N, C-alpha and C positions, 0 to 999 in steps of 0.2 A: 504494500500500500504506500502510495507516494505522499508528498507533503500536503498538508491541509491548507487550502487557500483561505486566507482570513475573511475575505469578503463574503464567503458563503455562510459564515457564522454570525453575520450581523442581523440584529433584530430590528423590528420596525420602530421601537421606541428608543433605540440607542442614540445618545447624544455625542458619544465619542467611540473609541475602539476598544475600551477596556473590557466590556462584557464579551465582546466577540472574541478577543484574544484568550480570555479565560476559558471560554467554551472550546476553542480550538485546542488549547494546551491540554484540556481534560481528556482529549482523545488519545493522548500519548504519542501522536504523530508529530514530525517536524512541521513547523508552521511557516508558510511563505507569505511575506508581505509584498504583494505585487505592486509595482510602481503605479502611482496615481489612483489607487483604489481605497484610500483612507477616508475617514469622515471629515477631515479638516479641509481648509481652503486648498484648492489645486490638488486635492487628493492626498494631502499629508495625513499620516496616521497620528492620532491623538491618544497617547498612552501614559498612564501614571500609576506608580506603586504596583506594578505587576510583579507578583512574587513567583520566581522561577524555581521549579523543583528539579530533582535528579533527571538528567538526560534531556532537558528542554533544549530544543534546537529552533532557532529563529533566523531566517534568511530573508534577504531582499533581492532586488534586481541590480544592485550595485550602488556605489557611492554617487550621490547626486541624483539618483533616480528614485529610490525608495527613501522618503523623508519621514522621520519620526520626531514628534515634538511632545514635551510634557503636557499632559491633559490638565486643563485648568480646574477640573472638578476634583482633582486629587490634591488639594492644597495642603493637607496635613502631612502627607508623605509624598514629597514632590519628585522622588526618583522615578525615572522611566521604568527601569528594571531593578529588582531588589531580591536579595536572598539572605537568609539567616538560618544557619544550621541548627540553632537552638541550644548548642552545647559545644564545649571545647573538645569533647571526645568524639564528635561526629562531624562529617563533612557532607556537603551536597555535591555530587559528582556529575561530570559529563555535560555541563552547560556549554552550548555553542551559539555564538552570535556572529553573523557575517553579512557582508555585502549590503550595507545600508548607511544612511546618515542619521545621526542623533543630534538634533539641533535644539539648544536651550534658548533661554529668554534674556540673556545678559544685555542685549542691545535694547530691548523694549523695557526691561524691568530692573536692570542693574545687578549689583552684587548680592548674593545670598550664600553665606559661607557653607551652609549644610544642605544646600539643594544640589545634589549630584545627579548626573545622568545615569550612571551605573553604580550601585551600592551593594557590594558583595561581602559577606561575613561568614567564614567557614565553608569555602568552596574548594573543590579539588578537580583537576583535569578540566580547567576552564579554558576555552579557546575563543579569542576575539580576533577576527581576521577581516581585513578590508572594510573597516568601519571608520567613518569620519565623525569625529566629535567636534561640535561647533557651538560657540557662544554659551558655554556652560557657566552657570552662576556660582557654583561651588567647585567641586572636582568633576572632571570628565569621568574618571574611573576611581572609585574608592574601594580599597581592599582592607577591610576593617577587622576589628576584634570584637564586634558587637555593636549594638545600637544604644547601650546604656553604659555608664561608667562602671568599671570593674568586671565587665563580662569577659569571658575567655572564648575566643574563636581562633582557629588557625587555618590559613589558606596555603595551598601548595599545588605545584605542577600547573602553572598558569602560563599561557602563551598569548602575547599581544603582538600581532604581526601585520605589517603593511597597513597600518592605521594612520590617520592624520588627526592631530589635536590642534584646533584653531580657536583660541579664546576670543578672537575678532577685535575686542575693544579693551582687553586687559582688565575687565571687571569680573574676575573669577579667582578661585583659589588655585588649585594645581591641576596640571594635566592628569597625573597619576599620583595618588597618595597611597603609600605602602605602610600600613600600620602593623600588619602581621603577615608574613609570607615566607615560604620556603620553596625555592625553585621557581623563579620567574624569569622568563625570557621576553624582553621588549626589543623587538628587532624590526629593522626596515620601516621605522615609523618617522613621522615628522611632527614637530611641536613648534607652534608659532603664536605670537600675540597673546600669550597667556600670562596670567598672574598680575594682580594689582600690587601696589608698592608695599603693603603691609602683610602680604602672604608669601609663602616660601618660594615656589618656582615651578618648573615644568614637571620634574619627578622628585617627589619628597618622600624619603624613607624616614618616617618619624613615629616610632611606636608610642602608644599611650604609656603613662607612668604606672606600669604594672610589671611585676617580676616575671610573668609568664610569656611576655612578648617574644616573638622570633622574627628576626630579619636576617636571612641568609640565602646564599646561592642566587644572587640577583645578577642578571646579565642585561646590559644595555648596549646593543651592538648595531652598527650601521644605521644610526638615526641622524636626523638633521634637526637642529635647534636654531630658531631665528626669532629675534626681537622678543626674547623671553624676559619678563620683568620679575619683580619680587625682592624680598629682603634677605633671603638665604643664599640661594644659588640656582643655576639651571638644573643641576642634579645635586641634591642635598641628602646627607645622612646625619640625622640629629636624634640622639637618644638622651634619656635622663638617667641619673644614677640609680633609679629604682629598677631599671631593666636588668635582670640578673645575667642574661647571656649576651655577650658582646656580639654585635653584628659581624658576619663573616662571609668570605667568598663573594666579594663584590667585583664584578668585571665591567669596566666602561671602555669600550673598544671600537675603533674605526668610526667614530661619530664626527659630525661637522657642527661647529658652534659659530654662529654669526650674529653680530650686532646685539650683544647682551644689553638689555635695557634696564636692568635692576641695579640695586645698590649693594649686592653681594658679590659672588664670584661665579665662575662657570661650575666649579666642583667644590663642595664644602664637606668637611668631615668633623664631627664633634660628638663624642660619645658621652659627654656630660660628667665625666669623672676622670681623676688622675690615674693613669695606668701605671702599673709597676712592672718590674722586670719579670715577675712571675705570671703576669697575664698572658694569654695566648695571642699570637699574631692574628690579625683579622683577615689577612689575605686579600687586601684591596689592590686591584691592578687597574691602572689607567694607561691604555696602550693604543698607539696608532691614531690618535685623534688630531683634528685640525681645528683651530679656532682663530677668529678674526673679529676685532672690534669689541667695544664694551668697556666695562669697568675693570674687573679683576679676573684672575685665572684660578689659582688654587687658594683655598682657605683651609688648610689642614691644621685645625686647631688642636684637637685631642683625638689621637688614634694610634694604633700600633700595627706595624706590618703593612706598609704602603709602598707600592712600586709604580712609578710613573716613567714610562720609557717610550721613545720614538714618537712623542707628540710634538707638534709645532704650533706656536702661539704667536700672533702678530697684532700689533696696533692696539694695545690695551692702555687705558688711562692709568691704572694701577698695575701692580705686578702680582706676586704670590706671597703668601704668608705661611711660614712653617712654625707651628706652635703659636702661642699668643701670651697675653699678660694676665689672664685670670688664674687663680690657684690651680685649677684642674687642667689647664690648657698646656699639656705637654705632648709633643709628638715623639714617638719612639719608633726606631727601626724603619726609617723611610729612605728610599732611594729614588733620586730624580735624575733622569738622563734625557732631557728635552732640549728643544731649540726655542729660545725666546727672542723675538725680534720686535724692537720698538715697543717694549713693555715698560710700564712706569712712566708714561709720557707726562702725567700730571703729578704723580706721587713721588717722583724722583728716583725710585728704587725698583729694580727689576725683580729681586727676590729678597724678602725680609726674613731673617732667622731670629726667632724669639726663644722660647723654651723648647729645647730638643735634646734627646738622648739617642744617638745613633742616627746621623743624617749623612748620606752620601750624595754628593752632587757630581759624581764622577761622570765625565763625558758630556756634561751639559754645555750648551753654547748660548751666549748672550750677545746680541747684536744691537747696537744703538739703543740700549736701555737707559732710561732716565730722561730728564727734561732739558738737558743741556746746561743747567746751572751748576754752580760750584759744588753742590752736594748731590750730584747725580751719580748713583752707584749701581753697578750691576748686582752685587751681593752686599747686603748690609746686615751685620749682626746687631740687632736692636735690643731694647731692654729685655732682660731675662738672663738665662744661663744655658750654656751648651756643653755637651761632652760627646766624644766619639764622632767627630765630624771629619769627613773625608772630602778633600778637593784634589782630585787626580784627573788629569786630562781635560780640565775645564778650559774653554776658550772664551775670551771676551774681546769683542771687536767693536770699534766705533768709527766707521768710515765717515760719518757726518759730524762727529764730535759731540754727540748727545751724551755719551758716557764719559764722566771725568775720572772715575776711580773704579777699579775692578772689584776689590774687596775692601770693605771698611768695617770698623767696629765703633758703636756708640759707647760713651762713657759708662752707661748703665748696664752694659753686657759683661758677663763673666765667662771667660774661657776656662777649659781644663786642658791646657796645651799638651800635656803628656799623652792624652787620649786621642789627640787629633792627628791626621795625616794629610800632607800636601806634597805633591810632586807632579812633574810633567805637565804643568799648566802653561797656557799661552795667553798672557794678558795684553798682548798687542802694545806693549810699552806703557800701559796705564799703571798707575800706582796701586799697590795692594799691600795690606798689612799681612803679617804671618799669623796663622792660627795655631801653629805648633811650637811656638817658643815665646 
């Protein structure tokens, strides 16, 4: 038996498509939303708070052809599709959504933090493919740990592929919020025009303040980010000290970042507590990405076990931050081997080092970083303390004279010279302090 065509389940008194879809899903068959056959203007489908059960399959005729909008009659629960497993011990498996456009109301009605297009809590084997998320007021996709504080839900084995996330007017929260998830692939997607200034960014991994939260095995690959706003980062990982298990195995690979419009960075890491030598490495890999324009690149505040290699960043107003100045903001066991070109154009510094223990910049290259003023540095050791720092094979070039010094230290920074290593560097004749004596 083939897919159920939604239009055949519509009743004479239906004002939107909610009742028809519920009738169609009750058959247990896949449901097809044919283009132009919805109850709304121009054949748009009007759906709200549709709870999806195990194995629910919803397909359309393609992005831009099948249009689904939140139904105004479902004001108390404004998500288009919703799922809650009801328990931390169970999951709802096998939901599939594909080949349609989900269009919210941010243009007409503005921001609403908790009005999401998709809201899933406790799902497994979820597939979202070839779906356009547009004008969402809260999140386009929310992967939560329940609908009430203190609830426990776990999401796993989720695939988001070949989708587009367009906030249209920056009056939204995030493209994807990951509150609790294990094994997520976000691949071949695009994110643009999302997130207003007081919200995080395009992809926000931010567990609730509960010891049971899980954020691990997350892969963001071959995606494009353009004109993303917000106050955290294009891709942010932010947890509180209450979360018992450190996030782990995060891969950010082969993505393109363009014209970041927020006040944060392209990639931010902050686990909310000071990590010790006994804590496990988190296994964060940032590899093969390209970025151009915007404010800042890395804000690696508090994390352990981070590797960034083979990335190229151009034309950023600020540079990157390793560790920072709050008591918990210590970066441990990080390796950076990237190319930074014309970074720190307003902030004067290409890469700022604050509180770190184990930082290797071996093989990194800095070209024309800084604003051209007397305090324009490629690498600056700012307030804080560092140990086990390695500068080997670092190149600093300044063909236009924007960089005045290769490596500098502020008076408030404390070195541990005997733990540091430096050799084989090419600073292009620029001045540099020694970190090992």
